[in-house]
MIDOTI-9829 format. One record per atom (N, C-alpha, C): y, x, z. Coordinates in steps of 0.1 Angstrom, whole numbers, plus 5000, padded with zeros to 4 digits. Atoms other than C-alpha are relative to their C-alpha. Layout:
BEGIN
YXZ...
This chain:
BEGIN
498850074996305237337691499849945013500150054987306037217725499749855000500350155000305936847715498649974996501450035004302336887702499050045011500949964989300837027735499649875007500550114992298736797756500849995013499250024988300636647784499250035013500749964988299736797817500249885010499950114991299136567846501449995007498750014994302436427859501150004989498950005011304336457825500349864996499750145004306136137817499749974985500450045014304635967786501249954992498850055007308035807778500850114994499349895005309736137774499350064988500849945011306936267752500149914987499950095012307135957729501450024994498649995005310935997726500250134992499949875008310636367715499349994987500750015013308036277689500849924990499250095009310235997675501250074994498849925004313336227674499650104989500449905010311436487655499749944986500350065013310136247629501349954993498850055006313636097624500850114993499349895006315236437619499450054987500749955012312536537595500249914988499850105011312936217574501450024994498649985005316736277571500150134992500049875007316136637561499349984986500850035012313536517535500949924990499250085009315936257521501250084994498949925005318936497518499450114991500549905008316636757504499749964986500250055014316036537473501250014992498749995008319736587463500450154998499449875002321336887448501450005008498749994992324637017465501149924992498950075006327836827458500850094991499349925010329736947428501550015004498649994997333437037427500849874998499250125002336236777429500650004986499450015013337536647396501550005001498550005001341136657385500549865005499450134995343336387402500349914988499750105010343736067382501549984998498550015001347536077388500650135005499349894995350036347394501049975011499250044989352036147419499749855004500250144997352035817437498749965006501450034995348435847450499049974989501150015009345435897428498750015006501349994996341735937430499350124994500849895005339336237426498649975004501450024997335536237425499250125000500949895000332636467431498649944998501450045003329036437418498950095005501149924997325636547428498849954993501150035009322236547410498749985009501350034993318936397422498950094995501049905004316236667422498549945000501350064999313336417427499749944986500450075012311336277398500149855002499850144997311735947416501549985003498650024996314935777426500350055014499649954988316935927454500849895008499350104992318335727483501450055003498649964998322135727486500850004987499150005011325035767462500150144994499849875006325536037436501550034997498649975002329336007436500849965012499150034989332036017462501450024996498550005004335835977461500850045011498949974990338936097479501349984993498650015005342636037475500650134997499349875003344936297460501449964994498650015006348536347447500849895008499450104992349836147477501550045003498649984999353536227470500749894991499350105007356135977458500450044986499649975014356835957421501549984999498650025002360435997409500349864995499750145004362235657403499849984985500050025015362335717365498549994995501450005005358435737364499549864997500450145002358135357366498649975007501250054994355135147377498850044992501249955007351635287370499349894992500650125007350234937361500849974987499250035011353234877338499850104989500349905010352535207320498749974992501350035006348935097313500249884990499750125008350234757299500750054987499249965011352834927277499250094990500849925009350135157262499449914989500650095010348934847243501149944991498950065008352334767227499850034985500249975014351334947194498749964995501350055005348034767192500249854998499950145003347934427175499149915008500850104993346734127194500049874992500050115009345533847171501050014989499149975011347434007143501550015003498650004996350734037162500250115011499649914989352534307182500749935011499350054988353734227217500550115009499649914989355634397244499449955013500850054989353334377274500650045013499549984987354434347310498949985010501250014991352134387341500049875008500250124991350734087360499450055013500549944988350334207396499549895010500450084988348734067428499149894996500950105003345933877411499049995012500950014988343933737441498650004996501450005004340733697421499450144996500549875005340434037404501250094999498849915000343234277414499950134992500249875006341634567396499849994985500050025015341634417360501450024995498749985006344434497337500549884992499450125006346234167331501450024997498649975005349434177311500549874994499350115006351933917299500950044989499149975012353633917265501449965004498650024996357333947271500649884992499450125006359233617265499149894997500950115002356133407264499249985012500950034988353633247288498650064997501349945003350733447272499650115009500649904991348633637298498650034995501349955005345733847286499550115008500649894994343234077302499750104990500149905010343634387281499050115003501149904997341034597300499449945013500750064988338334497326500350085012499749924989339434787348501250084998498849915001342734967355499550145003500349864998342835337358499950035015500249974986341635487391501450055006498749974993344535517416501049894999499150115001346235197405500049925013500050084988347434997435499449864998500550135001345534677441501149895000498950094998348634497453501350085001498749935001352334587450500550045014499549974987352934587488498950065009501249944992349734777498499750134994500549875005348335127496498649994995501450015005344834997487500050034985500049965014343835137453498749964994501250045009341435047425499350134997500949895004338535297420498849944993501250055008335935227393500049855000500050155001337134867391499949925013500150064987336834797428501250045009498949984991339634757454499550075012500449924988339235027481501150005010499050004989341035007515500550155002499349874997343535297520501049985011499050014989345335347553501350084997498749935002348835487557499850155001500349865000347135827563499450054987500449975014346135807526498550045000501449985000342435817535499249884996500850115004339835597519499349945012500750074989338435337543500750005013499250004987341135397569500749875001499350124997342635097586501350025007498749974993345635277601501149954992498950065007348835097592501350065006498749964996352535177594500649895010499350094992354635017621501249954993498850055006357834827614501150104997499049895002359735157615499650094988500549915010357635307587499250125004500849894994355735547610498649975000501450025001352035577603499450005014500650014987350135467634501050015011499049994990353435447652500049885010499950114990354435227682501349924999498750085002357735087668501150055008499049954991359835307691501150074993499049935008361835477663501049914993499150095006363635167652500349885009499750124992365134847665500249884991499850125008365134487653501449955002498650055001368534357643499949864993500050135007369033987636501349935005498850084997371933747636500449904990499550115009373933477619501550024998498549995004377333487601500449874994499450125006379433187593501350044993498749965007382133237566501149915004498850074997385633147574501150054991499149945010387433237542501249914998498850075002390933137534500550034985499549985014393033117502500550144997499549865002394433467508498950105002501149914998391033617518498849944994501150065007388333537493498650075003501349944997385633777506500150065014500149954986384433917539498750075001501249934998381834147553499049925009501050074992378633987566499350105010500749904991376734297580499950134993500349875005376334667575498650045003501449964998372734787570499950154997499949855002372435167575498850054992501049925007370435417556498750015008501350004994366735407563499549875005500450134995366535047573498949944992501150055007363434847564499949855003500450144999362134487559501349925002498750074999365634347552499849864993500150145006365933967546501349935004498850084998369133767542499949864993500050145006369433387535501449955001498650075000372833237525499849864996500050155002373132857527501449954998498650055002376232707511500450044986499649985013378332747480500550144997499549875002379433107485499050094993500949915008377933417468499950145007500249864994376433747482500350114989500049885008377234087467499950125009500349884993376534447477501050114997499349885002378534757483499150115007500949894995376735097488500850135002499449874999377635437500498950105004501149904998375235737497500450105011499649904990375036017522500950114994499149915007376836227496501449944998498750065001379735977497500349924988499850075013379235817463499949855003499950144997380135447464499649924987500450095011378735157443500149865004499950154997378834777440499049934990500950085009376334517426500349865003499650134999377434167420498949895002501150094999373934007421500349874993499650125008374833767393498849914996501150085005371333647385498750045008501349974993367733627399499350114994500849895006365633937395499850115011500249884992364534267410500850114994499149905005367134537407499850135008500049874993367334907416501450045003498749974996370434977436500050135008500149874993370935347446498650035004501549964998367135397442499449915011500750094991366435107466499849874992500350125007364634797452500549885007499350124995366534467457499449884993500650125006364734137452501049885004498950104998367433867447499549874993500450145006366733487442501349915002498850095000369633247434499549864997500350145001369232877439501349925000498850085000371732587436500750005013499450024987372232557473499850125010500249894991371232897487499650134992500349875006370633267479499150085010500949924991367833497493500050144995500049865003368033877494498950075008501049924993365034097503500050144995500149855003364734477505498950055009501049954992361534637516500450135007499649874994363134977522499050104999498849974993363535227534501250024991498849995008367135217521500450144998499649865003368435527504501550025001498649994998372035457512500449895010499550104992374235257535500449884992499750125007374434897523500949915008499150104994377334657531499849874993500250135007376534297524501349925002498750085000379634087516499849864994500050145005380333727508501349974993498850035009382633597481500149844999499850145000384133247483499849944986500250075013383032997456500249865001499750144999384032667470500849975013499250034988385932477497499250005013500850014988383032457521499650145005500449874994381932737545498550014998501449975001378532907542499550075012500649934989376133047567499050104995501049895004374133377564499250045012500949954990371133457585499350134995500549875004369933817585499050065011500949934991367134027600499550134993500449885006366134387595499650105012500349904990364734697613500850124997499149895002367334967618499450135007500549884994366235327624501050055010499249934990367435507655500350144994499649885007369335787637500650115009499449904990370835957668499050015011501049974990368436117692500450125008499749884991368736357722499050114995500849885003367536707715500250105010499849904990366836967741500450134994499549875005368737287737499150125005500749884994367437637743500750045013499449964987368037807776501350074998498749935001371637917782499850145006500149864995372338287791499850005015500449994986371038407824501350015009498950004991373338367854500350145005499949874996372838737862499450104991500649905009372239057843498850085006501149934993369839197869499949955014500250044987368439137903499649855002500550134999367238787895501149894998499050115002369138487881499349884995500550125004368638147867500749964987499450055012369137977834499549864998500350145002369237607823500049964986499950065013368637397793500949875001499250125000370737097783499549914989500450095011370536807758501249974992499050035009372636737728499649884991500350125009372936427706500050054986500249955014371636497671499949894990500050105011372236307639498950044990501249965008368936297620500349994985499750005014370636217587500850124995499249895004373236487586499650135006500549884993371336737607501150085007498949944993374236807629500149945014499850054986375236767666501349925000498950094999377536477674500349975014499650034987379236337704498949925007501150074993376936207732500149854999499950145000378235857729499249934989500850065011376335807697498549985005501350024994373035857716500049895011499950104989374235637745500049864994499950135006374635347720498649935000501350065000370835307719499350005014500650004986369235187752498650075000501349945001365935327739500050155002499949854998367235687741500250035015499949954987366735857774500350155000499649865001368536187779499050085009500949924992366136457790500750085011499449934989366736627823500050154997500049855003367736997822498850075007501149924994365037257829500650135006499549884994365637557852498850105001501049894999363837897851500750135005499549874996364238237866500150104989499849915011365438527845500650135006499449874996366438897847499650045014500549974987364238967877499950145004500049864997364339347874501150035010499049964991366239507903501250084993498849935005369739637896500050155003500049864997370040017893501250045009498949964990372240207918501350034992498849975007374640307890500849884997499250125004377440087877499749964986500350045014375740057843499749854999500250145001374839697851500849935011499150084991376939427867499649865001500350144999376039097881501249914998498850085003378338827867499949875008500150124992376938517885498850005009501249974991374738617915499749875008500550124993373038287924498550015003501450004997369738237940499649855002500550134999367537937947500749925011499350074990369537847978501549984997498650005004372837877959500149934986500050075013373037607931501050054990499049975011374837677898501249915001498850095002378337547893499749894990500350125009378337207876501349924997498950095003380636957859499949885009500050124992381636667881501149914995499150095006383336357868500349885010499650124992385236067885499549884992500450125008384335707876500949974989499150045011385635567844501049905005499050104997388835377846499749874993500250135007388935007837500450014985499649995014389034947800501449944997498750055003392434897785500149874994500050135007391334587767498649935003501250074997388734317775499149984988500850025013387634287738500950064989499349965012388634407704500250155000499949865000388434777713501150055010499149944990390034977742499650145003500249864996390135317759499850005015500149974986388935427793499850155002499949864998389335777808499450035014500449954987388135987837500350155001499749864998388736337852498750075001501249925000386136607847500450145005499749874994386236927868498850085003501149914997384037227875500050025016500149984986382737247911498850095003501149924995380437477931499749965014500550044987378337417962499550135007500549894993377737677989498749975007501350024994374637728010500049895010499950114990375937478036500149874994499850125007376337218009501449954998498650045003380137218008500450024986499650005014381537137974501550044999498649965002384737307962500250024985499649985014386637347929499750144996500349875006385737637906500750014987499449985013387137797875499149944989500850075010386037617844499050094992500949915008384437927828498650015007501349994993381737917855499149884995500850115004380537577841499850004985500150015015380737667804498650024995501349995005377037727802499449874996500450135004376737357797501249934994498950075006378937127775500849925010499250084991381836967793499949854996500150145002381536587797501349954994498850055006383936377776500949935011499050064990387136257794500549874995499550125006387935967770498949944992500950075008385735707754500449864996499650145004386135377735499249905009500750104992385135057753500349864995499850145004384734687747500449994985499750005015384634747709499549884993500550125007383134407702501249914998498950095004385234127687500349915012499650094989387233897710499449864997500550145002385933537715501049924991499250085009387133287689499549864999500350145001387132917683499149984988500950045011384332777661499949855000500050155001384832417649498849964991501150055007381732227638500449884991499750105010381431947613500549875007499450134995383331617617498949905001500950114999381431317629500449894990499650125008381330987609501249935007498950084994384330757614499449905010500450104990384130527644500049864996499950145005384730217623499350004986500550025013383130077592501049954990498950055009386429947578501350035007498749984995390030007583500250145006499649874994391430277606499250025013500849964988389430467632500250145004499949864996388830807647498750074996501249915001386431097640500150125009500149894990385331377663499350124995500849885002384031727662499950095012500249914989382731987686500750134997499349875001384932297691499550095011500649914990383232587709500750144999499549864999384432927721498850094999501249925003382033187706500350145002499749864998381733547716499350084988500549925011380533847694498649994998501450025001376933757701499649864995500250145005377433407687499549915012500450074988376933277723501349925005498950084994379032997739500550065012499349924989381533157763501449945002498650044998385033127776500950124996499149895003388133337771500949974988499150035011389633177740501349945004498650054997393333087740500149854998499850145002393932717746501049964989498950035010397032737723499550004986500550005014394932817692498849924998501250085001392132567699500249894989499850115010391632337668499849875007500150134994392031967675498649944998501450055000388731777683499949864995500150135006389731437670501249974991499050035009391731287642499849864994500150135006392430957625499250004987500650015013390330837596500149864995499850135006390630547572498849974991501150055008387630357557500649904990499350085010388830197524499349864998500650135001386629887530500849905008499250104993388629567538499249945012500650064988387929417573500249854999499950145000387229047578500449955014499450034987388929047612501350075002498749934998392429137625499850145003500049854998393029507623500650035014499549954987393529687656501250084997498749935002397029827660499850155002500249864997395730157674498550044996501449955003392630367664499149985013500950024988389630267686499450135004500749884996387930527707498649994996501450005005384430627699499149925009500950084992381830377710498650064998501449955001378130437716499449954987500550035014376130437683499049885000500950115000374630087686499349974986500450035014374230077648498950104995501049905005371830377646498649945002501450044999368130307640499350115007500849904993365630487662499050064990500949925009363930757641499250105007500949904994361030967651499550094989500549905009360231287633498850075006501249954993356631337643499250094991500849925008355431537613500050145005500149864995354231887622500850104992499149905006356732157614499350135000500749875002355132477600501050115001499149885000356632817606500250054986499749955014358332947574500850135001499249875001360233257563501549975003498750034996363433067571500049955015500050054986364433007608500049855000500250154999363332647616499549965013500550064988362732417645498549975000501550035000359032387655499849935014500350084988358432107681498650005003501450014995355332097702499749855002500450144998353431777710500749945012499450074989354931507732499050005012500850024988353731497768499649855002500350144996352131187783501249935007498950074994354430917795500050025015499949974986355630977831499549885008500450114993354530627841498949934993501150085006351530397835500449864997499550135004353630087833501550005001498550004999357330007828500650114991499349905008359830257814499950145006500149874996359230627816500650104990499549905009359930947797498950094995500949905006358131197774500950124997499349885003359131557769499250094991500749905008358231847746500950124998499349885002359232197739500450024985499549985014361332277707500450154999499749865001361432637696500650034986499449955012363432817669499250134996500949895004360933047650500250034986499949955014360733257618498750084998501249935004357733397600500450144994499749875006358133777594498950034990501049985011356433817560499350145000500549875002356034187562498950035011501049974989354034187595499149875003500750124999352733827592499949965015500050044986353833757628501249905002498950104997356033477643500950055011499049954990359233567661500849885005499150104994361133347685501450044999498649975002364833327678500849915009499150094993367833187697500149864993499950145006368132807692501149994990498950025009371532847675499850074987500249935013370033057647499249904990500750105009368132747633501149904995499150105005370132527610499549865000500450145000370032147608499949945013500050064987369631897635498850045008501149964991367431997665499249885004500850114995364531767672500249975015499950044986364731567704499050065009500949954991363131727734499649905011500350104990363031407755500249864994499950145005362531037747499549915010500650114991361930717767498749954994501250075004358630547766499849885009500350134993357530197776498549985000501450014999354030157789499649855002500450144998354129777791500449955013499650054987354929537819499050035011500949974989353529617853499349875006500750124994350829367866500249874993499850125008351529127838501349925003498750074996355029037852501050034989498949995010358028987830500950125005499349884996359929327830501449965004498650014995363129327851500550145001499549865001365229637845501350015008498849974993367729757870500750124993499349905008370329957850500350125009499649894991371330167881498750095002501249924999367630277886499750074987500349945013367130327849500950124997499149885003370130567848499450125006500649884994368330797872498750044994501349975006364930767855500150064987500049955014365930827819501250094998498949915002368831057825501349944995498750075004371630797820499849894991500150125008372430487802499850034985500249965014372530667769498550014996501449995003368830747771499349875000500750134999367830397782500349924987499650085011369730247753499350054987500849975012367530447729498749925000501250095000364730207739500349864997499550135003366629877739501450004994498650005006369629817716500149884991499750115009371329547696499950054985500149975015370729537658500349874993499850115009371829307630498749974993501250055007369029097615500449884991499750115010370128907584501349935004498850084999372828647581499749855001500250155000373228267588500149944986499850075013373228017560501549984997498650015004376427997541500649875004499450124995378927747555500449904988499650085012379727617519499050024989500949985011377527557489500750054987499249955011380427647465501450015004498649984998384027737463500450105011499749894990383728017489499749955014500350034986382128007523499850135008500149894991381328237552498650015006501349984993378028387566500350105012499849914988377828547601498750075003501249924997375428827610499349965013500850044989372628747634499750135008500249894991372528987664498849985010501250014991369229047683499850135008500349894991368129267712498550044997501449965004365029477701499650125008500649884995362629727716499850094988499949925012363230017693498750084997501349945003359730157697499049904994500950105005357729837691500649914989499350085010360329667669499949855003500250144997359729347688501349955008498850064993362529107701499850025015500149984985363329167738501149915006499050084992365228977765501450064998498649955002369029007759500550075012499649934988369329127795499750145000500449865001367629447785501050084992499049935008370529537761501349995007498749994993373929637774501049904993499150105006376429347769501250064994498849945005379329577764499850074986500349935012377529737735499649904989500450105010376829417716501050024988499249985011378129467681501049894997499050115002381229277670499549904989500350105010381128967649500250054986499949955014380429047613499849894990500050125009381328797586500050064986499949965014380928817548500149874992499750125009382028577520498749974993501250045007379428377501500349884992499850125009379028097475501450004993498749995005382028217456500249934986499950085013381228017424500849885002499250124999383727737417499249875000500750124999382627387426500349914987499750105011382327107399501349925002498750074999385526907391500049885010500150124991384326587409499950045015500049954986383526777440501450045005498649954996387026927440500949885004499250124997388626577439499649945013500550054987386426457467500550085012499549914989387426757488501449985002498650034999391026697479500449875007499750134993390926337490499750015014500349994986389226417522501150085007498949924994391826687529501349915002498850084999394626437522499949905011500250104989393126177545500150075013499849934988392926437572501450025003498649964998396526537567500849875004499350124997397626177567499849955015500350044986395826107600500950085010
């Protein structure tokens, strides 16, 4: 062997050592593998559908133990089971229904997603809280978890990728494509607010097309969700969703949860029909529905074959085109369906030479369209679209399309239409502005401006477009009123005002800070970041923070940012005043004009200093009915310490507040004394 020869002078010793080591390593691996017999045939699959496991064995030929494993596994039967087949784990539990447990028969239901031992067969007796491990291991091929392809083999959970290979970490994207990039679907999310009337008790929330995935809807309010479906064959159905549970609707699994104040609807998908989610009125108050799902792009451009050659002989050219193809119905549709998706890019036509054989001298062949590379093919040419006939709510726009041809000098002239028929004619009419027109949206009424008697209450009225964004264009004639009178049935201890008072600044509100950390959840919620440092080192300054609207996507375990208006409830403040103490030990003097610029106006400054009631004075009488007056103080709302009254706005000082006290009758002697005193005063 070459590696055993003595090194001649000049031979690198390092290379020689490497060759020796490589030879030993290869020989040791051969010796180790040589101790095993060949692998045997693969066993029958543990399942006929839904993904099972098969194994192969080999025998150790050595009298001693062999290094390595004597068994190997692979997946098999990776086809979906029919809906009527049921859950594989549930079948294993039901096999124990005819076996007594502690002297009694039970109907056993599967307990899935056990975090400690997902590959044991745990079952629950129907109608009871009894959970029993009926077998230490489930059958090979049983899913470890309901929302995963990982499977149990010989009692251990093995990782399975979307390519159905053991040990593979490849996953599906949100569109359901294995190892995909998410380009075959689009995220759809939005919010719907019910505006039902006495004559219209239900309405459509959103249509979710066939093939959609990871659907989640949350209804907040007294109303009720229900479903309508339509299969590709045209069969229609309806499900009222009357109770909590997991249902099979047109072969799609629907997880519905019903709570006193909300309803949650989840569908993993892909949907096997078109679903229409509707809302049915159940009370006088309106409800809000937030939805999110991944919609497949069902219309795609498809390149056509080459059209017939422009000439029968002597050299011609032929082109391809692109047509819009419906992936569900497997048919060609109008181009506008593909233009709806911005992700779709229409492929450019391809050009190639054809019929290059020279034409014979006889008349047996005839050129019908003799074009060459310097003479372009006739083409369709269109004028610009006209303005839409309506700015919203659906309109029509048109254009003129004609066939033109260009000569060698580049002059364009009209041509007969048959010359352009090698490619489809462009549409001359199309719908436009099909979105809903803007409409007024009235928010909740504010509290009444008074605590007794007659006052006013206000609400915000916004003009909202089809994207739920604040816009213009709503008719002023149909705008709901923004204020109205209100009456508080509490008697007032001061003369009633003849007219309702206008809204005053909320001096009576207490400063509240919501500093607890908000965690991202599966419901859209506000998540504020930490406050910044105060903008000053002494005196009055400001602090700011960022507030985001976020939602946790449970299927991908990722956090998505949403528009602020998709989060319900009050939005945490993004700015607040801060007081860093007096500067250089001096008594703070605050100039309201300067403070207006520093804190963004008088309203922000008053969030730091404001009037508040602090108890009542002593009763003016000990019996027979007296009066107590509320004590008004100027407080620093952050430190809760009394402040100079000059720091509070005088015009916002709360009105005098009186209440009756010592209402118990006085003793008889005291009444006579009071009467005598009163008589003396009258006599005087």
